[in-house]
Structure formats: structure tokens, C-alpha cells
C-alpha positions in Angstrom: -13.3 10.1 -1.2 -11.2 11.5 -4.0 -11.3 10.2 -7.6 -7.6 10.4 -7.6 -4.6 9.9 -5.3 -3.6 7.0 -3.1 -3.2 6.7 0.6 -1.1 4.9 3.3 -0.4 1.2 3.2 -3.3 -1.2 3.4 -6.0 -2.9 1.5 -9.3 -1.7 3.0 -9.3 1.8 1.5 -7.6 3.5 -1.4 -6.5 5.9 1.3 -4.4 3.0 2.6 -2.5 2.6 -0.7 -3.3 0.6 -3.8 -0.6 -0.1 -6.4 -1.4 -0.3 -10.0 0.1 -3.4 -11.8 2.9 -2.4 -14.1 4.4 -3.5 -17.4 3.2 -6.6 -19.2 1.1 -8.0 -16.4 -1.2 -5.0 -16.5 -1.3 -5.0 -20.3 -2.3 -8.6 -20.3 -5.0 -8.1 -17.7 -6.3 -5.1 -19.7 -6.7 -7.2 -22.8 -8.7 -9.8 -20.9 -11.0 -7.1 -19.6 -12.0 -5.3 -22.9 -15.8 -4.8 -22.9 -17.7 -6.8 -25.4 -19.9 -3.9 -26.7 -22.4 -2.3 -24.3 -25.7 -1.2 -25.7 -25.9 2.4 -26.9 -29.1 4.4 -26.5 -30.2 8.0 -25.6 -29.6 9.1 -22.0 -32.4 8.2 -19.6 -34.4 10.9 -17.9 -34.8 8.9 -14.8 -34.0 5.5 -13.3 -33.1 2.7 -14.0 -29.7 4.0 -14.9 -26.8 2.6 -16.9 -23.9 2.8 -14.5 -20.1 2.6 -15.0 -18.5 2.0 -11.6 -14.9 3.0 -10.7 -13.4 1.4 -7.6 -10.5 -0.7 -6.2 -10.7 -1.8 -2.6 -13.0 -3.3 0.0 -14.6 0.0 0.8 -15.7 0.3 -2.8 -16.9 -3.4 -2.9 -19.7 -2.6 -0.5 -21.2 0.1 -2.9 -20.7 -2.2 -5.9 -22.4 -5.1 -4.1 -25.5 -2.9 -3.3 -25.7 -1.7 -6.9 -25.3 -5.2 -8.3 -28.1 -6.5 -6.0 -30.4 -3.7 -7.1 -30.4 -4.9 -10.7 -32.6 -7.9 -9.8 -35.4 -5.9 -8.3 -38.7 -5.3 -10.1 -38.3 -1.6 -9.6 -34.6 -1.5 -9.7 -32.5 1.7 -9.9 -29.8 0.1 -12.0 -30.5 -1.3 -15.5 -26.9 -2.1 -16.3 -23.6 -2.1 -14.4 -20.0 -2.3 -15.6 -16.8 -1.8 -13.7 -13.4 0.0 -14.1 -10.6 -1.0 -11.8 -6.8 -0.7 -11.7 -5.7 -4.3 -11.5 -7.0 -7.9 -11.8 -6.0 -8.8 -8.3 -8.0 -6.0 -6.5 -11.1 -6.7 -4.4 -13.4 -4.8 -6.9 -12.1 -6.9 -9.8 -12.6 -10.1 -7.8 -16.2 -9.2 -7.0 -17.0 -8.2 -10.6 -15.8 -11.5 -11.9 -17.9 -13.4 -9.3 -21.0 -11.4 -10.3 -20.3 -11.6 -14.0 -19.9 -7.8 -14.4 -17.9 -6.5 -17.4 -14.5 -5.2 -16.5 -12.9 -2.3 -18.3 -9.2 -1.4 -18.3 -8.1 2.0 -17.1 -8.6 4.5 -18.7 -11.9 3.2 -20.2 -12.3 3.7 -24.0 -15.4 4.5 -26.0 -17.6 5.4 -23.1 -19.9 7.9 -24.8 -23.5 6.9 -25.3 -23.3 3.7 -23.2 -23.8 5.0 -19.7 -25.9 7.6 -17.9 -24.0 8.0 -14.7 -20.5 7.3 -13.4 -19.9 6.2 -9.8 -16.5 6.6 -8.2 -15.8 4.9 -4.8 -12.3 4.7 -3.4 -10.7 4.5 -6.9 -7.3 6.1 -6.7 -7.1 7.9 -10.1 -8.1 11.3 -11.3 -10.9 11.4 -13.8 -10.1 13.9 -16.6 -12.7 16.4 -17.8 -13.0 14.6 -21.2 -14.1 11.4 -19.4 -16.4 13.1 -17.0 -18.3 14.8 -19.9 -19.1 11.4 -21.3 -21.7 10.8 -18.5 -24.9 12.9 -19.3 -26.1 12.6 -15.7 -22.7 13.3 -14.2 -20.2 11.3 -12.0 -21.0 10.7 -8.4 -18.4 10.1 -5.6 -18.9 8.4 -2.2 -16.6 10.2 0.3 -16.4 9.0 3.9 -16.6 12.3 5.7 -18.9 15.3 6.1 -17.4 17.5 3.3 -15.9 20.0 3.3 -14.3 18.5 6.4 -11.5 16.1 5.5 -11.0 16.5 1.8 -8.3 14.2 0.5 -7.3 10.5 0.4 -7.3 9.7 4.1 -10.5 11.1 5.7 -11.1 8.1 8.0 -7.6 8.1 9.4 -7.8 11.8 10.2 -11.3 11.4 11.7 -9.9 9.0 14.3 -6.6 10.8 14.7 -8.3 14.1 15.5 -10.8 12.6 17.9 -13.9 13.7 15.9 -17.1 12.7 17.7 -19.2 12.9 14.5 -18.5 12.1 10.9 -20.5 10.7 8.0 -20.7 10.1 4.3 -21.1 12.5 1.5 -22.4 11.9 -2.0 -20.9 14.6 -4.2 -20.7 15.3 -7.9 -17.2 15.1 -9.3 -15.7 18.1 -11.1 -12.4 18.1 -12.9 -9.1 19.4 -11.6 -9.9 19.6 -7.8 -10.4 16.7 -5.4 -13.5 16.5 -3.2 -14.6 20.0 -4.0 -17.7 19.4 -6.1 -21.3 20.1 -5.1 -23.0 18.0 -2.4 -26.0 15.9 -3.4 -26.6 14.0 -0.2 -25.1 13.4 3.3 -25.7 11.3 6.3 -24.2 11.6 9.8 -22.5 9.0 12.0 -21.5 9.3 15.6 -18.0 7.9 16.1 -17.7 5.5 19.1 -14.9 6.5 21.4 -13.0 3.3 21.0 -13.5 2.9 17.2 -10.5 2.0 15.0 -10.1 3.2 11.5 -10.9 -0.3 10.2 -14.2 -0.5 12.2 -15.2 3.0 11.1 -14.4 2.2 7.5 -16.7 -0.9 7.6 -19.6 1.2 9.0 -19.2 4.1 6.6 -18.8 1.7 3.6 -22.3 0.3 4.4 -23.8 3.7 5.0 -22.3 5.1 1.9 -23.6 2.3 -0.2 -27.2 2.8 1.0 -26.8 6.6 0.6 -25.6 6.1 -3.0 -28.6 4.0 -3.9 -30.9 6.5 -2.3 -29.3 9.3 -4.3 -29.6 7.4 -7.6 -33.3 6.7 -7.0 -34.1 10.5 -7.0 -31.0 11.7 -8.9 -32.8 14.4 -11.0 -34.2 15.9 -7.8 -30.9 15.6 -6.0 -29.1 17.3 -8.9 -31.6 20.2 -8.9 -31.1 20.7 -5.1 -27.3 20.2 -5.0 -25.3 22.8 -3.0 -21.8 24.0 -3.4 -19.4 23.3 -0.5 -18.7 26.0 1.9 -15.2 27.3 2.3 -15.7 27.6 6.0 -14.8 24.4 7.8 -12.8 22.9 5.0 -9.9 20.7 6.2 -7.5 18.5 4.4 -6.8 14.8 4.9 -3.5 14.1 3.3 -2.3 10.5 3.1 -0.5 8.9 6.0 3.1 7.8 5.7 4.9 5.2 7.6 6.9 7.8 9.5 3.6 8.8 11.2 4.0 5.8 13.4 7.2 7.2 15.1 6.2 8.2 18.6 7.3 11.6 20.1 7.3 10.8 23.8 7.8 14.3 25.0 5.2 15.8 22.7 2.3 13.3 22.5 -0.2 12.7 25.3 -1.7 9.4 26.3 -4.9 10.3 24.3 -2.9 11.3 21.2 -1.0 8.0 21.2 -4.2 6.0 21.7 -5.8 7.8 18.7 -2.7 7.2 16.6 -2.9 3.5 17.4 -6.6 3.3 16.6 -6.0 5.2 13.4 -3.1 3.2 11.9 -2.0 0.5 14.4 -3.6 -2.4 12.6 -1.6 -1.5 9.4 1.5 0.4 10.5 2.9 -0.6 13.9 3.8 2.2 16.2 7.5 2.6 16.5 10.3 4.0 18.6 14.0 3.6 19.0 15.7 1.3 21.5 19.5 1.5 21.9 19.8 2.9 18.4 17.6 0.2 16.8 14.0 0.6 15.6 11.4 -1.2 17.7 7.8 -1.8 16.9 5.3 -1.5 19.7 2.3 -3.8 19.5 -0.9 -4.6 21.3 -1.7 -1.2 22.8 -2.9 -1.6 26.4 -4.1 1.9 27.1 -3.1 4.3 29.8 -1.2 2.9 32.8 -1.1 4.3 36.4 2.3 4.1 37.8 2.5 6.4 40.8 1.0 9.5 42.4 4.1 11.4 41.5 3.3 11.2 37.8 -0.1 12.8 38.5 1.7 15.7 40.2 4.0 16.1 37.3 7.0 14.8 39.2 7.4 11.5 37.3 10.4 10.4 35.2 11.1 12.0 31.8 9.3 11.0 28.6 10.6 7.8 27.0 11.3 6.1 30.3 10.3 2.4 30.3 9.1 0.1 33.1 7.8 -3.4 33.1 4.5 -4.1 35.0 4.8 -7.7 36.0 1.2 -8.1 37.3 -0.2 -7.2 33.9 2.7 -8.3 31.7 2.9 -4.8 30.2 5.6 -2.5 29.1 4.7 1.0 30.3 6.3 4.0 28.6 6.3 7.6 29.9 4.8 10.1 27.4 4.0 13.8 27.8 1.2 13.5 30.4 1.4 9.9 31.8 2.2 6.3 30.8 0.9 4.1 28.0 1.2 0.3 27.8 2.1 -2.2 25.2 1.9 -6.0 25.5 4.4 -6.9 22.9 7.3 -5.5 20.8 9.2 -6.5 17.7 13.0 -6.2 18.0 14.5 -8.6 15.4 11.6 -10.9 16.4 8.3 -10.6 18.2 8.6 -10.6 22.0 6.1 -10.4 24.8 6.6 -7.6 27.4 8.1 -10.2 29.8 10.4 -11.5 27.1 11.7 -8.0 26.4 12.2 -7.3 30.1 14.1 -10.5 30.7 16.2 -10.3 27.5 16.9 -6.6 27.3 15.4 -4.2 29.8 16.7 -5.6 33.1 20.3 -5.9 31.7 20.7 -2.3 31.0 21.8 -0.3 34.1 23.6 2.7 32.6 21.7 6.0 33.3 19.8 7.4 30.3 21.0 4.5 28.1 18.0 2.2 28.1 14.9 4.1 27.0 12.6 4.6 24.1 13.5 7.7 22.2 11.9 9.8 19.5 13.2 10.1 15.9 16.4 12.1 15.2 16.3 15.7 14.1 14.8 16.2 10.7 12.1 13.5 10.8 8.6 14.6 10.3 5.3 13.6 11.8 4.4 11.3 8.9 1.6 13.4 7.4 2.1 14.3 3.8 1.7 18.0 4.2 3.8 21.1 3.4 3.3 22.1 7.0 4.6 18.9 8.5 6.6 19.8 11.6 10.1 18.8 12.5 10.8 16.9 15.7 13.7 17.1 18.2 15.7 14.3 19.8 14.5 13.0 23.2 16.5 14.2 26.2 17.1 12.9 29.7 15.1 9.7 29.4 15.9 6.8 31.6 14.9 3.2 32.3 13.0 2.3 35.5 13.6 -1.3 36.3 10.7 -1.5 38.7 9.4 -4.9 37.6 6.0 -3.6 38.5 6.7 -3.1 42.2 6.9 0.7 42.2 
């Protein structure tokens, strides 16, 4: 995961967006966190190491927890552990206070001679070269992908969104100026369950990454000697996800693509469409729905068409290659599928008027990328008031 940059909204990963406190609140917090004077001594040639940990969110807490626990062992890898974070209300700061770890304000001052190794996990800021050079044994980064695949702030989202069957965690050495491009010290693979959400995958990779980090620190001189540069082949980018990514394109997205999108962002950013000119949130994804044999022959209604399945209390919406279901919506307030049918859907009888439609011309797919595509308005969508009987 990068040492800089932030991601889409959320609190589990920096890739989900972490805001730095501003103004006087941050200054006051920073004054409370000034270190009390760590011990200076020559750099160690081997463990145990003096570590300065940079992190912010719950993904980072798992690595910090493992490092903090290692200090108590007879043959521990960590001799001292201090923490840099971006605000006093973040999960890493909360954990550090509970464990009695010294907190530093960002950017940390007077680091030289006090630490052997820096560790960056889901931090959300770029470490400048001058700071990196203060760590004689380098700065390590825990990144939740198999680099060079998915460089950037949102690797877990893109792993789910693209249907990757295998991912993993990489321990890399941070270099200045470029995100996630440093040499690889260690990697471990993880097979992605077909139904995994981004949150579930993040929990698993956080635990694997913490163990891999400790393993790397135990044999750091050897790992540094054997480090390898990343290959240019297979490099992909994982730009941050924006809220507009949740806007569904019924005529372009398949059932599988919509399911992946829901598993990637649905717990944080509700999927959205447009109903009668108003934005509507689609909740509680119910998977693919079978409506009729005509759909399988490609003879079904146009994308965006909506039907209510009474027997399962599900709203089914036609997409590019079939129907997907949702159990609830938010239109001014939360409504079950049956509530939406009774209050809105069955009242609209005008052809082409009552349907879910895609964003207007000029909206993008919600990925922060120079190559983000433009989408077109939905055409010829209509409402099927079948009440589940078709």
C-alpha cells in the first residue's frame, strides 16, 4: 500500500479515505503527542530493531498489534516501537494510547539516530527522501496486493472489482518519489473466495501482512540482500474509487460486473441509479434473478427495466445480460422492495417513464484515472409491473 495518497470513503483502509484534522485541533493534538526523548545509539546490525511505525486505519492496526506484542517475547524482533499517525481520533492513535506507545505528530521531527527501521502500513502520506534517509535499515511498506499488480491507494477494491482469483501481500522497501515501485523483500499469496467482499478480504490480508512483516523483520539483513526490483511486466494501477463509481450503467454492465461492484464498494458506497429524475440508492444486493426464458434468448426487455418479484420480495432490474435483484432502496427514506412497489412502481403506467436509468452524458465510471470513460444516457427502458407473476 502506498506511503502517500488517500482512497475512497471509509475507515478500514487508507484507500477508503482518511482525513487529516485541520487547524487548531490538529495543532493541539500534535503538541500532546510530542515524544519525550527516545534513546539514541548506533544502528543495530540485526534484530531486535528500534521501529517507527507510520499508520492510520484498522488495516494498519493489525500490523501494529503484532509488532507491539513481539516486544514482550524473550527473543523478540522489536526492541522499541513508536508511532506516527495523522490524527488523534484514528484507529492507530487509539491503539497506541491503549498500549502506551509514544505518538509523534506528522511529519516527525528529530528522527535521526533513534530508529533502525521505518514501517509504513496504510498511512496516507508521502515520505520524503530526507525522512527516508534517517532510517539506516530502510523503510518497509505492507501493501495488500502482489506487486507490481495493483500499485496505488485502492488495491483491494480493484482486486474484487476485476474478479482476481489470487492476490496477496507484498513487503517492499519504500523509495522516494514513486508509489509502490520499490524493491520486493517478501510476498505471500492468498486465494480470493468467489463471494468475498472488500472488507472481508481486507481483514484477511491485514492479518497475513502483519505476520509477513514480522517474518521479514526477523531476517531483514538477508531479505535486503535478496531483494528484487519489480518487473515492468504485469504492472497495473489501483486508483482511488470515487462515489460516482456506484452509478450503475444498466446497458453496459453485466450481472457479474454489478455483483463485483457491490462486493467491492457496497458496504461503504451504496450502488445508485436514477428513478424519475431522482437519485435512488439500491441496497441489499440479492444476486442474479431469473425472470423468463425470453431473457436467456436475448429477447427480454431493455436494460433499466424494473419488476417486482413478490415471492422473494425483490426488485429485479434488467442489465446487459440478465436481471439483478435488490431487497431495499433509499428514495427519501429506506423502503423495502414491496414498499417501493406499492408506493411508486405500480402507480406509474406511462411507457418508458418508470425505469432505472444510467447517469447523464459526461458522468464517468468513478475511477480516478485519466482514461475514465464517458457514459451515455439509457434509452428505451420501461417498467414491467409483473408483481412476480411473469
